[in-house]
C-alpha positions as CSV (number, residue, x, y, z in Angstrom):
1,M,-2.4,0.1,-14.8
2,T,-4.0,-3.4,-15.0
3,Y,-1.7,-6.2,-14.3
4,I,-2.7,-9.8,-14.6
5,A,-0.4,-11.7,-12.3
6,P,0.7,-15.2,-13.1
7,Y,-1.9,-16.6,-10.7
8,M,0.6,-18.4,-8.7
9,R,-1.3,-21.5,-9.0
10,R,-1.5,-24.0,-6.4
11,K,-1.2,-27.6,-7.2
12,H,-4.3,-28.9,-5.5
13,A,-4.3,-32.0,-3.4
14,A,-6.8,-34.6,-4.6
15,V,-9.0,-33.6,-1.7
16,L,-8.5,-29.9,-1.1
17,L,-9.8,-29.9,2.4
18,A,-12.2,-31.4,4.9
19,I,-14.6,-28.7,6.1
20,S,-17.5,-30.4,7.9
21,V,-19.7,-27.7,9.3
22,G,-22.6,-27.9,7.1
23,L,-20.7,-25.8,4.6
24,T,-22.1,-27.1,1.4
25,L,-20.4,-26.3,-1.8
26,G,-22.7,-24.9,-4.2
27,A,-25.5,-23.8,-2.4
28,C,-22.5,-23.8,-0.7
29,G,-22.4,-21.7,2.2
30,G,-18.7,-21.2,2.8
31,G,-19.4,-17.9,4.3
32,N,-22.9,-18.6,5.4
33,A,-22.5,-20.8,8.4
34,E,-24.0,-19.5,11.6
35,P,-21.6,-17.6,13.9
36,G,-19.9,-20.1,16.3
37,A,-20.1,-23.0,13.9
38,A,-17.3,-25.4,14.2
39,A,-15.2,-26.7,11.3
40,T,-12.6,-29.4,10.9
41,S,-9.3,-27.7,10.0
42,L,-6.5,-28.8,7.7
43,Q,-4.9,-30.5,10.7
44,G,-8.1,-32.4,11.6
45,R,-9.0,-30.7,14.9
46,V,-12.1,-28.7,15.5
47,V,-12.0,-25.0,16.2
48,V,-14.5,-22.2,15.9
49,V,-14.1,-20.5,12.5
50,N,-17.1,-18.2,11.9
51,T,-16.9,-16.1,15.0
52,P,-16.6,-12.4,14.0
53,D,-13.0,-12.0,15.2
54,G,-9.7,-11.9,13.5
55,L,-9.8,-12.1,9.8
56,N,-13.4,-13.2,10.0
57,A,-14.5,-9.7,11.1
58,P,-16.1,-8.1,8.1
59,D,-13.7,-5.1,8.0
60,K,-10.6,-7.4,8.3
61,K,-11.9,-9.8,5.6
62,E,-12.4,-6.8,3.3
63,L,-8.8,-5.9,4.0
64,A,-7.7,-9.4,3.1
65,M,-9.6,-9.3,-0.1
66,E,-8.0,-6.0,-1.1
67,L,-4.5,-7.1,-0.1
68,V,-4.7,-10.2,-2.2
69,S,-6.2,-8.4,-5.1
70,S,-3.4,-5.9,-5.1
71,S,-0.9,-8.7,-5.3
72,E,-2.8,-10.8,-7.9
73,N,-4.3,-8.1,-10.1
74,S,-2.8,-4.7,-9.1
75,T,-6.1,-3.3,-7.9
76,L,-7.8,-2.9,-4.6
77,D,-11.2,-3.4,-6.4
78,W,-11.4,-7.1,-5.8
79,K,-15.1,-7.1,-6.8
80,S,-14.1,-6.2,-10.4
81,Q,-12.4,-9.6,-10.7
82,Y,-15.4,-11.8,-11.0
83,A,-15.3,-11.5,-14.8
84,I,-11.6,-11.8,-15.4
85,I,-10.5,-14.9,-17.4
86,E,-7.6,-15.8,-19.6
87,D,-5.0,-18.5,-20.3
88,I,-1.8,-17.1,-18.9
89,G,0.3,-19.9,-20.3
90,D,1.1,-21.7,-17.0
91,E,-0.2,-25.1,-18.1
92,R,-3.3,-24.7,-15.9
93,G,-5.7,-23.9,-18.7
94,Y,-8.0,-21.0,-18.1
95,T,-7.5,-18.8,-15.0
96,A,-10.5,-16.8,-13.9
97,G,-12.4,-15.1,-11.1
98,L,-11.7,-13.8,-7.7
99,V,-8.7,-16.0,-6.8
100,G,-7.8,-17.4,-10.2
101,F,-9.9,-20.6,-10.3
102,T,-8.3,-22.7,-13.0
103,S,-9.7,-25.3,-15.4
104,A,-6.8,-27.6,-14.7
105,T,-6.9,-27.7,-10.8
106,D,-10.4,-28.7,-9.8
107,D,-11.7,-25.5,-8.4
108,M,-13.2,-24.1,-11.6
109,L,-15.0,-27.3,-12.1
110,D,-16.2,-27.1,-8.4
111,L,-17.3,-23.6,-9.0
112,V,-19.4,-24.2,-12.1
113,K,-21.0,-27.2,-10.3
114,A,-21.8,-25.0,-7.4
115,Y,-23.3,-22.4,-9.7
116,T,-25.4,-25.0,-11.5
117,V,-26.8,-26.3,-8.2
118,A,-27.7,-22.8,-7.2
119,E,-29.0,-21.8,-10.7
120,P,-29.8,-24.8,-12.9
121,G,-29.5,-24.2,-16.7
122,N,-27.1,-21.2,-16.2
123,I,-24.9,-20.2,-19.2
124,L,-21.9,-22.1,-17.9
125,S,-23.7,-25.4,-17.1
126,Q,-23.3,-26.5,-20.7
127,Y,-19.5,-26.6,-20.1
128,L,-19.5,-29.1,-17.2
129,P,-18.7,-32.1,-19.4
130,A,-15.8,-30.2,-21.0
131,L,-14.5,-29.0,-17.6
132,Q,-14.6,-32.5,-16.3
133,Q,-12.7,-33.7,-19.4
134,V,-9.9,-31.0,-19.3
135,N,-9.5,-31.1,-15.5
136,H,-5.8,-31.7,-14.7
137,S,-4.7,-30.5,-18.1
138,A,-4.1,-27.3,-20.0
139,S,-6.5,-28.2,-22.7
140,H,-9.3,-26.0,-23.9
141,A,-11.1,-28.9,-25.6
142,G,-14.9,-28.3,-25.6
143,L,-14.5,-24.8,-24.1
144,D,-13.4,-22.7,-27.0
145,P,-14.6,-20.5,-28.6
146,N,-17.4,-19.3,-26.3
147,F,-16.4,-20.2,-22.8
148,V,-14.6,-16.9,-22.2
149,P,-17.4,-14.6,-23.3
150,D,-19.9,-16.8,-21.5
151,W,-17.9,-16.6,-18.3
152,K,-17.9,-12.8,-18.6
153,N,-21.6,-12.8,-19.1
154,A,-22.1,-15.1,-16.1
155,A,-20.0,-12.8,-14.0
156,T,-22.8,-10.2,-14.0
157,D,-25.1,-12.6,-12.3
158,P,-25.2,-12.2,-8.5
159,V,-25.8,-15.9,-8.1
160,F,-22.5,-16.6,-9.9
161,Q,-20.8,-13.9,-7.8
162,Q,-22.0,-15.6,-4.7
163,A,-20.9,-19.0,-5.9
164,Q,-17.4,-17.6,-6.4
165,M,-17.4,-16.3,-2.8
166,N,-18.7,-19.5,-1.5
167,V,-16.0,-21.6,-3.2
168,L,-13.4,-19.1,-2.2
169,N,-14.5,-19.3,1.4
170,A,-14.8,-23.1,1.5
171,Q,-11.6,-24.0,-0.3
172,Y,-9.3,-21.1,0.7
173,F,-10.4,-18.5,3.2
174,D,-12.0,-20.7,5.9
175,P,-9.3,-23.4,5.9
176,A,-6.5,-20.9,6.2
177,V,-8.1,-19.0,9.0
178,I,-9.0,-22.2,10.8
179,L,-5.4,-23.4,10.7
180,A,-4.0,-20.0,11.7
181,K,-6.3,-19.8,14.7
182,Q,-5.4,-23.3,15.6
183,D,-1.8,-22.2,15.6
184,G,-2.7,-19.3,17.9
185,L,-2.1,-16.6,15.3
186,G,-3.7,-13.2,15.2
187,T,-5.2,-11.3,12.3
188,L,-1.9,-10.7,10.4
189,G,-0.9,-14.4,10.8
190,Q,-4.4,-15.4,9.5
191,F,-3.9,-13.2,6.5
192,I,-0.4,-14.6,5.9
193,Y,-1.8,-18.1,5.8
194,Y,-4.7,-17.0,3.5
195,D,-2.4,-15.4,1.0
196,A,-0.2,-18.5,1.0
197,I,-3.2,-20.9,0.3
198,V,-4.4,-18.7,-2.5
199,M,-1.0,-19.0,-4.2
200,H,0.1,-22.5,-3.3
201,G,-3.1,-24.4,-2.3
202,P,-3.6,-26.3,1.0
203,G,-1.5,-29.4,0.3
204,S,0.1,-31.3,3.1
205,A,3.2,-31.2,5.3
206,K,4.8,-33.6,2.8
207,K,4.1,-31.3,-0.1
208,P,6.5,-28.3,0.2
209,H,4.8,-26.3,-2.5
210,S,1.7,-25.7,-0.4
211,L,0.5,-23.9,2.7
212,Q,1.0,-27.0,4.8
213,G,4.4,-27.6,3.4
214,I,5.5,-24.0,4.1
215,R,4.1,-24.3,7.6
216,A,6.1,-27.6,8.1
217,A,9.3,-25.8,7.0
218,A,8.6,-22.9,9.4
219,L,8.0,-25.3,12.3
220,L,11.6,-26.5,11.9
221,K,12.7,-22.9,12.7
222,A,10.2,-21.6,15.2
223,L,7.0,-22.5,17.1
224,P,3.7,-20.7,16.9
225,P,1.9,-19.3,20.0
226,A,-0.3,-22.4,20.3
227,R,3.0,-24.3,21.0
228,K,4.2,-21.6,23.4
229,G,6.4,-19.9,20.7
230,D,6.8,-16.2,19.8
231,E,4.3,-15.1,17.2
232,T,6.6,-12.6,15.5
233,A,9.4,-15.1,15.3
234,Y,7.2,-17.8,13.9
235,L,5.6,-15.6,11.3
236,A,9.1,-14.4,10.2
237,A,10.1,-18.1,9.8
238,F,7.0,-18.8,7.8
239,L,7.7,-15.8,5.5
240,D,11.3,-16.9,5.1
241,A,10.2,-20.4,4.2
242,R,7.6,-19.1,1.7
243,R,10.0,-16.6,0.1
244,A,12.7,-19.3,-0.4
245,L,10.1,-21.6,-2.0
246,M,8.8,-18.9,-4.3
247,L,12.3,-18.2,-5.6
248,T,12.4,-21.8,-6.9
249,E,9.1,-21.4,-8.7
250,S,9.1,-19.8,-12.2
251,D,5.6,-18.5,-11.8
252,H,6.2,-16.9,-8.4
253,K,9.8,-15.8,-8.2
254,H,9.0,-12.3,-9.6
255,N,6.2,-11.8,-7.1
256,I,8.1,-11.9,-3.8
257,D,7.3,-8.3,-3.1
258,R,4.0,-9.5,-1.7
259,I,6.4,-10.9,1.0
260,D,9.1,-8.2,1.2
261,T,7.1,-5.0,0.8
262,Q,3.7,-6.1,2.1
263,Q,3.5,-8.9,4.7
264,R,7.1,-8.5,6.1
265,L,6.5,-4.8,6.3
266,F,3.4,-5.3,8.4
267,L,5.2,-7.8,10.6
268,T,8.3,-5.8,11.3
269,S,6.1,-2.8,12.2
270,G,4.5,-4.9,14.9
271,N,1.0,-4.8,13.2
272,L,-0.1,-8.2,14.3
273,N,-3.8,-7.1,14.3
274,L,-3.6,-5.8,10.8
275,N,-4.8,-2.4,11.9
276,T,-5.3,0.4,9.4
277,P,-3.9,2.6,8.0
278,L,-1.8,0.3,5.9
279,S,0.7,1.3,3.3
280,W,2.6,-1.1,1.0
281,K,4.0,-1.7,-2.4
282,V,3.5,-4.7,-4.7
283,N,4.0,-5.2,-8.4
284,H,5.9,-1.9,-8.3
285,D,2.8,0.0,-7.4
286,P,2.1,1.7,-4.0
287,Y,-1.1,1.2,-2.1
288,Q,-2.7,2.6,1.0
289,I,-5.8,1.8,3.0
290,N,-6.8,4.3,5.6
């Protein structure tokens, strides 16, 4: 079964994040900083992000990619998602690629810019003016009829695949892991933040429909380890806050099993290190990673 989830789209903040590590979008390097490089987190403090621990460990990051892919696309084969593209009718234009980059919310434009820096004259570079024009709208103006087949062709290019990974790292993975580590969270907590930022975007404490907004709601109920709180209690409060939010969102209310029968399951079993084997169910399908 192939399921295209309603890509839970995040309403991006005008400035998605402030990573200042020499991560350069495009030639981008979200995942290419040297081990031990520091980065400014969503909360503005500096922490170590690219040390090979927690969700940054290669095997744990692979788990994270597979877990998100099971929720978003009903497959563990996340690498098959580079070419995916469609308008799912959520007022965000085209949704495409590894984490559902959209033509209405900046990140697809950022991605094609990054790809063009890395490979000038690529098949998608011709669409940069149109992507700039339709950004923040659901319009396909200047994209149809060939943008979809051209995206799929570009997805076979390793340079475009790397550009997708770089933007994913810089705009989603790294900021979520940084913030989670700053809160003193282990590997499961880092994944919980990452899954939230993929769906809701980074946002701010004043924007409830965002990672930061969910975190702010959770902090009213419990404190993370960095504030001498209990990790399990804090993550339970975070999942409670996110679940309550999702139930108010038409695009997300039917996808709460990624909370109930995936993340909550790992938490209640005490698997704070996200150790394998893992078994869960999402989108009515069972999954297992040994």
